[in-house]
Structure formats: C-alpha cells, structure tokens
C-alpha positions in Angstrom: 6.6 -18.5 -11.5 10.2 -18.6 -12.5 13.3 -17.6 -10.7 13.0 -14.0 -12.0 15.7 -14.2 -14.6 16.0 -11.6 -17.4 13.7 -12.8 -20.1 14.0 -10.0 -22.6 13.6 -6.3 -23.1 11.8 -3.9 -25.4 12.7 -0.6 -27.0 11.9 2.8 -25.6 10.8 4.6 -28.8 7.1 5.2 -29.5 6.0 4.5 -25.9 7.2 0.9 -25.8 8.6 -0.4 -22.4 12.2 -1.0 -21.8 14.0 -2.8 -19.1 14.5 -6.2 -17.6 11.4 -8.3 -17.6 10.7 -10.6 -14.6 7.9 -13.2 -14.8 5.4 -12.7 -12.0 2.3 -14.3 -10.6 -0.6 -11.9 -10.6 -4.1 -11.9 -9.1 -6.4 -9.8 -11.1 -10.0 -8.8 -11.6 -11.8 -9.2 -14.9 -14.9 -7.1 -15.5 -17.9 -8.4 -17.3 -16.6 -6.5 -20.3 -13.3 -8.2 -20.3 -11.2 -5.4 -18.8 -8.5 -6.5 -16.4 -7.1 -4.9 -13.2 -4.1 -6.2 -11.3 -4.9 -6.6 -7.5 -1.9 -8.5 -6.1 1.4 -9.9 -7.4 4.1 -12.3 -6.3 7.7 -11.9 -7.4 10.9 -13.8 -6.4 13.6 -11.4 -5.0 17.4 -11.6 -5.4 17.6 -13.9 -2.3 15.1 -16.4 -3.7 12.3 -15.2 -1.4 8.8 -14.9 -2.9 7.4 -11.4 -2.1 3.7 -10.6 -2.1 2.8 -7.1 -3.2 -0.7 -5.8 -2.6 0.0 -2.1 -2.8 -0.4 -1.5 -6.5 -1.4 1.9 -7.8 -2.4 1.8 -11.5 -1.8 5.2 -13.3 -2.7 4.2 -16.8 -3.1 1.2 -19.1 -3.1 0.6 -22.8 -3.5 -2.3 -25.2 -0.8 -3.1 -27.7 -0.2 -5.6 -30.4 3.4 -6.2 -31.4 4.5 -8.9 -33.9 1.0 -10.4 -33.6 1.1 -10.6 -29.8 -1.6 -8.8 -27.8 -0.8 -7.3 -24.5 -2.1 -4.8 -21.9 0.6 -2.6 -20.3 -0.2 -1.0 -16.9 1.9 2.0 -15.7 2.1 1.5 -11.9 3.6 2.3 -8.6 4.1 -0.6 -6.3 5.2 -0.5 -2.7 7.8 -3.0 -1.5 9.1 -2.7 2.1 7.8 0.9 2.4 9.6 1.9 -0.9 7.6 3.1 -3.9 8.9 1.8 -7.2 7.7 2.8 -10.7 7.0 -0.3 -12.9 5.1 -1.5 -15.9 3.0 -4.6 -15.5 2.4 -6.3 -18.8 -0.3 -8.9 -19.4 0.2 -11.1 -22.5 -3.4 -12.1 -23.4 -2.8 -15.2 -25.5 -0.2 -16.7 -23.2 -2.0 -15.7 -19.9 1.4 -14.5 -18.6 2.4 -11.5 -16.6 5.8 -9.7 -16.5 7.0 -6.8 -14.4 9.4 -4.3 -15.9 11.3 -1.9 -13.6 11.3 1.7 -15.1 
C-alpha cells in the first residue's frame, strides 16, 4: 500500500469514473465463476494512519476495458467513523491492484 498520493484521474463522460485515485489494500471474495466482491479495505488517511473499512455496500459493478487494461468498477458506499461516503472501487485485473476514487 502506498501513502495514498494522487495517482491519476479519469474522465466523466460515458460513465467513466473521475476523481483522485488512492491505492488501497482490499480483501475480496472470488466465486468459483471468477466474480469478485470487495469485503474489507485498508487505506492510509491524511495523518498517515491506516484505516480498516469493513462496512462496504456495493450498489453496482461493471467490467471495463480501456486502452487494453481490464478492470471491474464497483459503485459503493463505505462508512468511515460513522460517515457514509460514496466511492468507486476499481480492481485492475492484470495488475491485481485496487484503487479507491471519491465521488
């Protein structure tokens, strides 16, 4: 996991996510059919503390391929310190990497 620096952004047109991406650690469940569901994530906050988030409500998910890179984007609500936050969790399949994008 990195320090949570801004590692890029994506456009908003045609349903593509926009916002600062933060690399995260994510515990997930893979079904026998290869479908993935995020269960828990860890993210470094502004103070350098690593926060564990277990309250993840997935509203939708969709697979994308952009510039040859396959990903699965999850539209979610996470709860941090009793505050609900709308985010996208993006799983990059070939890299086995997760990022969080605040909406």
